[in-house]
Structures are given as C-alpha cells and as structure tokens.
C-alpha positions in Angstrom: -2.9 -9.5 21.2 -0.2 -8.0 19.0 1.8 -5.4 20.8 4.1 -2.6 20.0 7.8 -2.8 20.9 8.8 -4.3 24.3 5.3 -5.3 25.2 3.9 -1.7 25.2 0.2 -2.0 24.4 -0.9 -0.4 21.1 -2.7 2.9 21.3 -5.6 1.9 19.1 -7.9 1.5 22.1 -7.4 5.0 23.5 -9.6 8.0 22.6 -8.0 10.3 20.1 -8.7 14.0 20.0 -10.3 15.5 16.9 -7.1 17.2 15.8 -5.2 13.9 15.9 -7.9 12.1 13.9 -7.9 14.9 11.2 -4.1 14.8 11.0 -4.1 11.0 10.8 -6.7 11.1 8.0 -4.8 13.7 6.1 -1.6 11.6 6.3 -3.4 8.4 5.2 -4.9 10.2 2.2 -1.5 11.6 1.3 -0.2 8.0 1.5 -3.0 6.9 -0.9 -2.1 9.7 -3.3 1.6 8.9 -3.3 0.9 5.1 -3.7 -1.5 5.8 -6.5 1.0 7.7 -8.6 3.7 5.1 -7.8 1.4 2.3 -9.0 0.8 4.1 -12.3 4.5 4.7 -12.9 5.4 1.1 -11.8 2.8 -0.4 -14.0 4.1 1.5 -17.0 7.7 0.6 -16.3 6.8 -3.1 -15.8 5.4 -3.2 -19.3 8.7 -2.0 -20.8 11.3 -3.8 -18.7 11.5 -6.9 -16.4 8.9 -6.4 -13.6 11.3 -8.0 -11.1 13.9 -5.4 -11.8 11.3 -2.6 -11.4 10.3 -4.0 -8.0 13.9 -4.5 -6.8 15.2 -1.1 -8.0 12.1 0.5 -6.5 13.0 -0.9 -3.0 16.6 0.2 -3.4 15.3 3.7 -4.2 12.9 3.4 -1.3 15.7 2.5 1.1 17.6 5.7 0.2 14.5 7.8 0.7 13.6 6.0 4.0 17.1 6.4 5.5 17.1 10.1 4.7 13.7 10.6 6.2 14.7 8.6 9.3 17.7 10.8 9.9 15.4 13.9 10.0 12.6 12.4 12.1 13.4 12.1 15.8 13.5 8.6 17.2 13.4 8.5 21.0 13.7 4.7 21.3 14.3 2.1 18.6 13.9 -1.5 19.9 14.7 -4.7 18.2 11.0 -5.5 18.1 10.3 -2.3 16.2 12.9 -3.3 13.6 11.4 -6.8 13.4 8.0 -5.4 12.7 9.5 -3.2 10.0 11.3 -6.2 8.5 8.1 -8.2 8.4 6.3 -5.3 6.8 9.1 -5.0 4.1 8.8 -8.7 3.3 5.1 -8.1 2.6 6.0 -5.2 0.5 8.5 -7.2 -1.6 6.0 -10.0 -2.3 3.2 -7.5 -3.1 5.3 -5.5 -5.6 6.6 -8.5 -7.4 3.2 -10.1 -7.9 1.4 -6.8 -8.6 3.9 -5.8 -11.3 3.9 -9.4 -12.6 0.2 -9.1 -13.2 0.4 -5.6 -14.6 3.2 -6.7 -17.0 0.9 -9.4 -18.4 -1.9 -6.9 -19.0 -4.1 -8.3 -16.3 -4.8 -4.9 -14.6 -8.6 -5.4 -14.6 -8.2 -8.5 -12.3 -4.9 -8.0 -10.4 -5.6 -4.4 -9.1 -9.1 -4.8 -7.7 -8.3 -8.2 -6.1 -5.1 -6.9 -4.5 -6.8 -3.6 -3.4 -9.7 -5.4 -1.7 -7.5 -8.1 -0.1 -5.1 -5.4 1.2 -7.9 -3.8 3.1 -9.9 -6.8 4.2 -7.0 -8.6 6.0 -5.9 -5.6 8.1 -9.5 -4.8 9.0 -10.3 -8.3 10.2 -7.0 -8.6 12.2 -7.3 -5.1 13.5 -10.7 -5.6 15.0 -10.3 -9.3 16.1 -6.8 -9.1 17.5 -5.6 -5.5 17.9 -8.6 -4.2 19.7 -9.5 -1.5 17.2 -13.1 -0.3 17.7 -14.2 1.9 14.8 -17.2 4.2 15.3 -20.5 3.5 13.6 -19.8 5.9 10.7 -16.3 4.4 10.3 -17.8 1.0 10.1 -20.1 2.2 7.4 -17.1 3.7 5.5 -15.3 0.3 5.7 -18.3 -1.5 4.4 -18.7 1.0 1.5 -15.0 1.0 0.5 -14.6 -2.6 -0.4 -17.1 -2.7 -3.3 -15.9 0.9 -4.2 -12.3 -0.2 -4.6 -13.4 -3.2 -6.7 -15.5 -1.0 -9.0 -13.1 1.9 -9.4 -10.1 -0.3 -10.2 -11.8 -2.4 -12.8 -10.4 -1.7 -16.2 -12.7 -1.2 -19.2 -10.9 -4.0 -21.0 -11.6 -7.6 -19.9 -9.2 -9.1 -22.3 -7.2 -11.2 -20.0 -6.7 -14.8 -21.0 -5.2 -16.0 -17.7 -7.9 -15.2 -15.3 -6.9 -17.8 -12.8 -3.2 -16.7 -12.8 -4.3 -13.1 -12.6 -6.4 -13.8 -9.5 -3.5 -15.7 -8.0 -1.2 -12.7 -8.5 -3.8 -10.4 -7.0 -4.4 -12.5 -3.9 -0.7 -12.8 -3.2 -0.2 -9.1 -3.8 -3.2 -8.3 -1.5 -1.8 -10.5 1.3 1.5 -8.8 1.0 -0.1 -5.4 1.2 -2.1 -6.5 4.2 1.0 -7.8 6.0 2.9 -4.6 5.0 0.2 -2.4 6.7 -0.4 -4.5 9.7 3.2 -5.2 10.7 4.4 -1.6 10.2 1.6 -0.3 12.5 3.0 -2.4 15.4 6.2 -0.4 15.6 6.4 1.8 18.6 5.8 5.6 18.2 9.3 6.4 19.4 11.0 4.4 16.7 10.7 7.2 14.2 11.0 6.1 10.6 13.6 3.4 11.1 11.0 0.5 10.7 10.3 1.8 7.2 14.0 1.9 6.4 14.6 -1.7 7.7 11.6 -2.8 5.8 13.2 -1.6 2.5 16.2 -3.8 3.3 13.9 -6.8 4.0 12.0 -6.1 0.7 15.2 -6.1 -1.2 16.3 -9.4 0.4 12.8 -10.8 -0.4 13.0 -9.9 -4.1 16.6 -10.9 -4.7 15.9 -14.7 -4.8 13.0 -14.1 -7.2 15.4 -12.3 -9.5 17.1 -15.7 -10.1 13.9 -17.3 -11.4 12.5 -17.2 -14.8 10.0 -14.2 -15.3 7.3 -16.5 -16.5 5.9 -13.8 -18.8 6.7 -11.9 -21.9 10.5 -11.4 -22.4 11.6 -7.8 -21.7 14.9 -6.2 -21.6 16.7 -5.6 -18.3 16.2 -2.3 -16.6 19.0 0.1 -17.4 19.5 3.8 -18.0 16.4 5.9 -17.6 14.1 3.0 -16.7 16.4 2.1 -13.8 16.4 5.7 -12.6 12.6 6.0 -12.8 12.2 2.7 -11.0 14.4 3.8 -8.1 12.7 7.2 -8.0 9.3 5.6 -8.0 10.4 3.4 -5.1 11.3 6.5 -3.2 7.7 7.8 -3.8 6.3 4.5 -2.5 8.5 4.7 0.6 7.2 8.2 1.2 3.7 6.8 1.0 4.7 4.2 3.7 6.1 7.0 5.9 2.9 8.9 5.7 0.9 5.7 6.5 3.2 5.0 9.5 2.7 8.5 10.9 -1.1 8.2 10.2 -1.3 5.1 12.4 0.1 7.1 15.3 -2.9 9.5 15.1 -5.7 7.2 13.9 -7.1 3.7 14.4 -5.1 1.3 12.3 -8.1 0.0 10.4 -9.1 3.6 9.5 -5.5 4.5 8.4 -5.4 1.3 6.3 -8.7 2.0 4.6 -7.9 5.6 3.8 -4.3 4.7 2.6 -5.8 1.9 0.4 -7.8 4.4 -1.7 -4.8 4.5 -4.1 -6.7 2.8 -7.0 -8.7 6.0 -7.3 -5.6 8.0 -8.3 -5.0 6.3 -11.7 -8.7 6.7 -12.6 -8.7 10.4 -11.8 -5.5 10.9 -13.7 -7.0 9.2 -16.7 -10.1 11.4 -16.6 -8.3 14.7 -16.0 -5.0 14.3 -17.9 -5.9 11.8 -20.6 -9.5 12.7 -21.1 -10.6 9.1 -20.6 -14.3 8.4 -20.2 -15.4 6.7 -17.0 -17.4 3.5 -17.1 -20.6 3.3 -15.1 -18.8 0.9 -12.6 -15.9 3.3 -12.2 -18.2 6.2 -11.6 -20.1 4.3 -8.9 -16.7 3.3 -7.4 -15.6 6.9 -7.2 -18.8 7.9 -5.5 -18.4 5.1 -3.0 -14.8 6.0 -2.3 -15.8 9.6 -1.7 -18.6 8.5 0.7 -16.1 6.2 2.5 -13.7 9.2 3.1 -16.5 11.3 4.5 -17.7 8.5 6.8 -14.2 7.5 8.0 -13.3 11.1 8.8 -16.7 12.1 10.3 -16.4 13.4 13.9 -17.4 10.8 16.5 
C-alpha cells in the first residue's frame, strides 16, 4: 500500500465528519474552476506561440506562486518522502502540460481534451480503490460512474476536423497519464508538509520540460514566447499552481478518489464560459455532459 511520509498510513480509510467533507468538496471544485480557466488561457496561448514555452513558463510562474503560498501555510513537518511525492507529481504535471498543449496547438481539442480528462480520472480512481484503501460511499460510486461519460461528452468540440486522430489520441493518453500521476502522487504527501510538495513539484515540472525544449516542436512553426505572451504564460501557471494547492488541501479533507473526480471537472469551465461569455450554442452531447457533471457533483457531495 502507498503511504504518506515516513510510513504514516494515509487517512483515506478514516471516517470524515460532514464539515470536513463539505470543505474538501468546496476546495476540489475550486481547483476545477482554476484549472478550467488555466486550460482555456493555456490553449489560446499555445496556438500563438511555441506550446513548449507556454508549458515551461507556466511552471516557472507556478513555482513562484507555490513558494509564496508555502511560506504562508504552516508546515509542521516536511520529510524527504513528502518532497519526493511532490517531485513525482510535478514530473506528471510537466508531461501532461506539454502533451496537452501540443494537442491543442494542432487544433485537436475535440480528441485531446476528453481523452486526457477521462484518463486523468480513471487512473487515480483505480489506484485509489485498489491500492490506497479508499472506499467511496454508494452515492459517490454512482457519481464516479456518471462523471466519466459526462467528461467525455462535455469536452467534445463541435468540430471534428482533426486529421491526425491517432496522434491526437496519443497526446491525450500521455496527458491523461501525467494528470493521473500528478493527482495520485501529490495526495501521498503528509498533512504536515504544508504546500512544499507543490513547490517542489513545480521544480520537477520545469526539469521535466527543459529537455523537451531542445527537441523539434513537431507541429506548426510558431514564434517563441516573449513579451506579453511570456507574462500571461507565467501568470497562467500561477493559476494552475493555485488549483493544485486547492486539490492538495482537498485531499486532506476528502477521500482521494472523490477529490480527484471533483477537481477533474475542469472541462466544464470552458463550455460554460463559451455559453455565458461568447454566446455559443451547446451541442446535444455537451448539454448531456453538463447534466451528468452536475449529477456527479450532487452524488459525490451527498451526505453518507
């Protein structure tokens, strides 16, 4: 069984009070909101400049944000194991952002986003139940079952004009695996480690992306990130780091699988922004996905 720092068993098996569950659910949904906005901005930036630069500068900005947050959140005990879990989580983040932005830069949103979203949920749920001892309630199980097709439907773009389906699926699978590792590893850090695992994770993410910067982009040529794109890439990374901070705090109040599923509802955000701000029309599939996402939130936050 995976454990939290220095062999201390994870808390997922203990009974949580109603207040803790509500707080954990709120933090996980806040994480989803922040990640959803960050994905929108990151996707737009990756279509203008080199997606690798967007990913790298995002992690640099996230590092600054995470260090500032870590200085303000008390840390009773930070063990090497906690930092190791944070580093593994950051490596997952680095891979996820590079391959997600790579797919978005090629215009393959309709494949990359749903594949990565579903993969990022499925992996932590399977590992959480099989290895971590998480035991969701019956309503929570129903919410998990509902959320997978809901995420797929809500994140499907109206346009299916993607000529590289196989490559898009590959990008989505790698991004989904990275997201799953990010969530699973970060949840193993001990409660007393504060936000330092997130900060160390941003360093690991930068180190993961740096070698990729030396390779050819393998897509449309775009100018390097400079000036305002560089600023917004870094600021967007700070928002993504804030999302991870919210997720980490959520895992300390909720079952990991529940925190993962609620945090993974970020694909809903771009759709809602499109409907409210851009007056876009929902497809039937997206409408069904939104209904499913709402149902999963109700089921996952239902009192046991």
